N, C-alpha and C positions, 0 to 999 in steps of 0.2 A: 505492499500499501504505501503511496506515495504521500508525503506530507509537503504542502504550502500551505504557508502563513503569511498575513500581512496584518500588520498594524499601524494605525496615524498616531503620532506624537507631536508635541507641542504644537496646539490650537492647529492644526491640519497645516503646519509647514515641514513636517519630515513624514517620510513612508518609511516603515522597516520591515522587510521580507526575508524569508528563510524558507529552505526547502531541506529535505535529505537528500541522499544523493544514491538510496539504495534501487537496483532492479533487481526484477525476477524473470527468469527465464525457465530455464531446468532447476537451479538452485538461486540462491538468492546472493547478491554479492554488492559491493559496493562500488560504483563507476568514479569515473576519472571524469565524467562529462558531467557539469552543474547542470540544476534544473532551474536556475535563478540567471536569467542573462538582462544587462542593460542593452538598452536600444541606444538611448540618449541618457541627458544627465536625469532628466524629469520622466523615463517611460522604461519600466522594466517589465519580464514577460518572465511566466513561472509555467514549465511544462511538468505535466503528470503522463503516467506512462512509460513502457519498457521501449517503445521505437524509438531510440534516440537517432537515429541516421534519419529518419523524416522528420523529427522534432528539426534538427539542424536545417534541413531543406526551405522546413518553413521560416526558420528565423532567419535565415539569408537572405531571403525574399523579401520576408518584414522589412529587415534592416534596411534594404534597397529600397524599398517604398519609403519609407521613414525618412532617410536621407533627402533622397530626390523632393519629397513635399516640402521639406526643408529649407531646402535651397531654391527651390520655386517661389516660396513665401519671402524668403531673403531678397530675392531678385525682384518680386513684385513689392517690395516693403521701400526699397530703396529709392530714393527721390533723385529726379535729373538734376543735373549740376545749374546751379543759379547762373545766369547770365550777366557780367559785367557792364552794367551801363558808364560808358565814357562820356 
């Protein structure tokens, strides 16, 4: 069984997350792969289940999508340079 927990602290200013690393196939073992991943400094993902390979594919695609959206938003929010009047 996967354990993923999250708690909000400091009146909503902080989020604490934790997850185990146990996987169960034929036997239980502790995986070197984490079940908590940071996508940005404000977005974390926690996985449950035993198919770490499939989860890695989803993580990589999600990470690429998040960073593409952040880049697009940054480009949209940039103001054009002001023209100097002589």
